[in-house]
MIDO-262243 format. One record per residue: x, y, z of N, C-alpha, C in turn. Coordinates in steps of 0.2 Angstrom, whole numbers, padded with zeros to 4 digits, always signed. Layout:
# MIDO-262243
XYZXYZXYZ...
//
This chain:
# MIDO-262243
+0892+0884+1009+0888+0880+1004+0886+0885+0998+0886+0883+0992+0885+0887+0987+0877+0887+0986+0875+0893+0985+0868+0894+0984+0866+0895+0976+0862+0890+0974+0860+0890+0967+0853+0890+0966+0850+0894+0961+0843+0894+0960+0840+0887+0958+0834+0886+0959+0831+0880+0958+0831+0878+0951+0830+0883+0946+0831+0881+0939+0838+0879+0937+0843+0882+0940+0850+0880+0939+0851+0873+0941+0848+0871+0947+0849+0864+0949+0846+0859+0945+0840+0861+0942+0837+0857+0938+0841+0856+0931+0844+0861+0929+0848+0860+0923+0854+0856+0925+0857+0856+0931+0863+0852+0933+0860+0845+0933+0855+0844+0936+0852+0837+0937+0851+0834+0930+0849+0838+0925+0847+0835+0918+0853+0835+0914+0859+0838+0916+0865+0838+0912+0867+0831+0910+0868+0830+0903+0870+0824+0901+0865+0819+0900+0859+0820+0901+0854+0815+0902+0853+0811+0895+0855+0814+0889+0854+0810+0883+0860+0805+0882+0865+0806+0886+0871+0802+0885+0871+0796+0891+0866+0797+0895+0866+0792+0901+0864+0785+0899+0869+0780+0899+0868+0773+0897+0863+0769+0901+0861+0772+0907+0857+0768+0911+0861+0762+0914+0857+0757+0917+0860+0751+0920+0855+0746+0920+0858+0740+0922+0854+0734+0922+0857+0729+0927+0852+0726+0931+0854+0721+0936+0856+0715+0933+0862+0713+0933+0865+0708+0930+0866+0701+0934+0864+0702+0940+0866+0696+0945+0860+0692+0946+0855+0693+0942+0849+0688+0943+0844+0690+0948+0845+0696+0952+0841+0698+0957+0834+0699+0954+0829+0697+0959+0822+0698+0957+0819+0703+0961+0816+0708+0958+0813+0713+0962+0807+0711+0967+0804+0705+0965+0799+0702+0969+0802+0700+0976+0808+0700+0977+0811+0698+0983+0811+0704+0988+0810+0710+0985+0811+0717+0989+0804+0721+0989+0799+0719+0984+0793+0723+0983+0787+0719+0984+0782+0722+0987+0775+0718+0987+0770+0723+0985+0764+0720+0983+0758+0724+0982+0756+0727+0989+0753+0732+0989+0750+0735+0996+0746+0730+1000+0743+0725+0996+0738+0720+0999+0743+0715+1002+0749+0714+1000+0754+0709+1003+0755+0704+0998+0751+0704+0992+0752+0699+0987+0758+0701+0982+0760+0696+0977+0765+0698+0973+0764+0704+0969+0769+0708+0968+0768+0714+0965+0766+0714+0957+0762+0719+0955+0761+0719+0948+0764+0725+0945+0762+0728+0940+0765+0734+0936+0763+0740+0938+0758+0741+0943+0755+0747+0945+0759+0750+0950+0763+0755+0949+0767+0758+0953+0764+0761+0960+0757+0763+0959+0754+0766+0964+0752+0761+0970+0752+0755+0968+0751+0750+0973+0757+0746+0976+0763+0748+0974+0769+0745+0977+0771+0748+0983+0775+0743+0987+0778+0745+0993+0784+0741+0994+0789+0743+0997+0795+0739+0999+0793+0734+1004+0795+0728+1004+0794+0723+1009+0795+0725+1016+0791+0723+1020+0792+0723+1028+0799+0720+1029+0803+0723+1033+0809+0720+1035+0815+0722+1031+0814+0725+1025+0819+0728+1021+0824+0733+1025+0821+0737+1029+0825+0742+1032+0826+0741+1040+0825+0734+1042+0827+0733+1049+0834+0735+1050+0835+0738+1056+0841+0740+1058+0843+0747+1056+0839+0750+1051+0841+0756+1048+0837+0762+1052+0840+0768+1053+0837+0773+1056+0833+0777+1051+0826+0776+1052+0821+0779+1048+0818+0785+1050+0821+0788+1056+0818+0794+1058+0820+0800+1053+0815+0804+1052+0816+0810+1047+0823+0814+1049+0827+0815+1044+0833+0819+1045+0831+0827+1045+0834+0830+1050+0832+0837+1051+0839+0841+1050+0844+0838+1050+0851+0842+1049+0852+0843+1041+0855+0848+1040+0857+0849+1033+0863+0844+1031+0863+0841+1025+0867+0836+1023+0871+0839+1017+0877+0835+1016+0880+0836+1009+0882+0829+1007+0885+0828+1001+0886+0822+0997+0890+0817+1002+0894+0819+1006+0898+0815+1011+0894+0810+1015+0888+0813+1017+0883+0809+1021+0881+0802+1017+0880+0803+1010+0878+0798+1006+0884+0793+1005+0890+0796+1004+0896+0792+1002+0897+0788+1008+0897+0791+1014+0898+0787+1020+0893+0781+1021+0887+0782+1019+0881+0777+1020+0883+0771+1015+0885+0773+1009+0888+0767+1005+0894+0764+1007+0899+0767+1010+0905+0764+1012+0904+0760+1018+0899+0762+1022+0898+0757+1028+0895+0750+1026+0892+0750+1020+0889+0744+1017+0895+0740+1013+0900+0743+1012+0906+0740+1008+0905+0741+1001+0901+0746+0999+0899+0747+0992+0905+0752+0989+0907+0751+0983+0912+0755+0980+0909+0761+0977+0912+0767+0979+0909+0773+0977+0915+0777+0974+0915+0779+0968+0919+0784+0965+0916+0791+0964+0920+0796+0966+0917+0803+0966+0920+0807+0960+0915+0810+0956+0918+0814+0951+0915+0821+0952+0919+0826+0952+0916+0833+0953+0917+0837+0947+0912+0837+0943+0912+0841+0937+0914+0848+0938+0910+0851+0943+0911+0858+0945+0910+0858+0952+0911+0863+0955+0910+0864+0962+0902+0862+0965+0898+0863+0960+0891+0862+0962+0887+0856+0958+0891+0852+0956+0889+0846+0952+0893+0840+0954+0890+0835+0958+0894+0829+0960+0891+0823+0957+0895+0819+0954+0892+0812+0952+0895+0807+0957+0891+0802+0958+0894+0796+0962+0893+0790+0957+0898+0786+0956+0898+0780+0952+0898+0774+0957+0893+0771+0958+0892+0766+0963+0892+0759+0959+0897+0754+0962+0897+0748+0959+0898+0742+0965+0897+0736+0963+0897+0731+0968+0890+0729+0971+0885+0730+0967+0878+0728+0969+0875+0724+0964+0878+0721+0960+0875+0716+0955+0873+0719+0948+0875+0725+0947+0873+0728+0941+0878+0727+0935+0876+0728+0929+0881+0727+0923+0887+0731+0923+0887+0737+0926+0892+0742+0927+0891+0746+0932+0895+0751+0934+0893+0756+0939+0887+0760+0937+0883+0762+0943+0877+0766+0942+0879+0773+0944+0878+0777+0939+0880+0784+0940+0874+0788+0943+0875+0792+0948+0870+0796+0952+0873+0803+0952+0868+0807+0951+0869+0815+0952+0866+0817+0958+0871+0820+0962+0869+0823+0969+0869+0830+0969+0863+0833+0971+0862+0840+0972+0861+0842+0979+0865+0847+0982+0864+0849+0988+0860+0855+0988+0854+0855+0991+0849+0861+0991+0849+0864+0998+0844+0869+0998+0843+0873+1004+0839+0869+1010+0835+0865+1007+0830+0862+1012+0827+0856+1009+0823+0852+1013+0820+0846+1011+0815+0847+1006+0811+0853+1006+0806+0854+1001+0809+0855+0994+0814+0859+0994+0818+0860+0988+0820+0854+0985+0823+0849+0989+0826+0843+0987+0821+0839+0984+0815+0838+0987+0809+0834+0985+0807+0837+0978+0806+0843+0978+0803+0846+0971+0808+0845+0966+0815+0846+0967+0820+0846+0962+0820+0838+0959+0819+0834+0964+0819+0827+0962+0813+0825+0957+0808+0827+0960+0801+0826+0956+0802+0829+0949+0804+0835+0948+0805+0838+0942+0810+0835+0937+0815+0833+0940+0820+0829+0936+0818+0823+0934+0814+0819+0938+0812+0812+0936+0806+0813+0930+0802+0818+0931+0797+0820+0926+0801+0821+0919+0806+0825+0919+0810+0827+0913+0813+0821+0910+0815+0816+0914+0818+0810+0911+0813+0805+0909+0807+0805+0912+0802+0800+0910+0803+0793+0913+0799+0788+0910+0799+0782+0913+0806+0779+0914+0807+0775+0920+0813+0772+0921+0817+0777+0925+0815+0783+0926+0819+0788+0930+0817+0787+0938+0822+0788+0942+0821+0787+0949+0826+0791+0953+0825+0791+0959+0830+0794+0964+0827+0794+0971+0831+0797+0975+0830+0797+0982+0831+0804+0985+0828+0807+0990+0830+0813+0993+0829+0812+1001+0834+0815+1004+0834+0815+1011+0836+0822+1013+0832+0825+1018+0834+0831+1020+0834+0836+1014+0840+0839+1013+0841+0844+1008+0845+0841+1002+0846+0834+1002+0849+0831+0996+0845+0828+0991+0846+0829+0985+0842+0826+0979+0847+0822+0975+0845+0815+0975+0850+0810+0971+0846+0807+0966+0848+0809+0959+0845+0806+0953+0849+0800+0951+0846+0794+0951+0849+0788+0949+0849+0787+0941+0853+0783+0939+0853+0781+0931+0847+0778+0929+0845+0779+0923+0839+0776+0921+0839+0769+0920+0835+0765+0922+0834+0758+0921+0827+0756+0920+0826+0749+0920+0819+0747+0920+0816+0748+0927+0809+0749+0928+0807+0750+0934+0808+0744+0939+0809+0738+0937+0810+0733+0941+0818+0733+0943+0822+0735+0939+0829+0736+0940+0830+0742+0945+0827+0747+0944+0827+0753+0948+0825+0751+0956+0820+0748+0957+0818+0746+0963+0822+0741+0966+0825+0736+0962+0829+0731+0965+0836+0734+0967+0839+0739+0963+0845+0742+0965+0844+0746+0971+0838+0750+0972+0837+0754+0978+0836+0750+0984+0833+0744+0983+0833+0740+0989+0839+0736+0991+0843+0734+0986+0850+0731+0988+0855+0736+0990+0854+0742+0988+0859+0747+0990+0856+0750+0997+0850+0749+0999+0847+0751+1005+0845+0759+1004+0845+0761+0998+0844+0768+0996+0836+0769+0998+0832+0764+0998+0825+0765+1000+0825+0766+1007+0830+0764+1011+0830+0765+1018+0834+0772+1020+0838+0774+1016+0842+0780+1017+0838+0787+1015+0834+0786+1010+0830+0792+1007+0823+0790+1005+0819+0795+1003+0812+0794+1000+0813+0792+0993+0811+0786+0992+0812+0783+0985+0806+0785+0981+0808+0788+0975+0803+0791+0970+0805+0788+0963+0800+0786+0960+0801+0783+0953+0796+0786+0948+0798+0787+0942+0793+0790+0937+0790+0785+0932+0784+0787+0930+0780+0783+0925+0776+0787+0921+0778+0788+0915+0775+0792+0910+0775+0800+0912+0769+0802+0915+0768+0809+0917+0767+0810+0924+0770+0805+0928+0769+0806+0936+0775+0803+0939+0775+0805+0946+0780+0801+0950+0777+0798+0956+0780+0793+0958+0777+0789+0964+0782+0788+0969+0780+0789+0975+0784+0787+0981+0782+0780+0983+0787+0776+0983+0786+0769+0985+0787+0768+0993+0782+0767+0997+0782+0767+1004+0786+0760+1006+0787+0760+1013+0790+0754+1016+0797+0755+1018+0800+0761+1016+0807+0763+1018+0807+0769+1022+0812+0773+1021+0812+0780+1024+0807+0785+1021+0804+0789+1025+0799+0794+1023+0800+0800+1027+0799+0806+1024+0799+0812+1027+0792+0815+1026+0789+0819+1030+0783+0822+1030+0783+0829+1028
//
């Protein structure tokens, strides 16, 4: 496994962010089908009060991952669901996954970073989301940090729920100057 400094990974995660076209849920999916307010009522726009609906992750293994992972773990997760994944390796240390078949207007491009441990993965994802700003999101599981394409906050959450990414990794979303972990799926302590 290639060892790269945290600053280098952040640069890799941010590479090409100005040209990222983002994505849009084009199949009419409504995020209210997947997300609720913490009180159980219909969701509002306050990210700090949102959670994924109970039952979203039924049948998924939500135990914290302790093994070191690589991009093939995420690829296999998608393939088990019948999701089309195209892999692009720009360099040995930069992997893009183009995911389609989940109701988006086009493939959703995701940047995958393999880091030394879960703490580094969580921090890298947090910093990358802050750099990208509102509409940025991603997941991390163990030592993997996955930065998703920028979309609206409702499209981001809908995609993460439909792809079961919220069940595979800790879902984190950005809003202006902070990041929020949306509970209800996979969590690591």
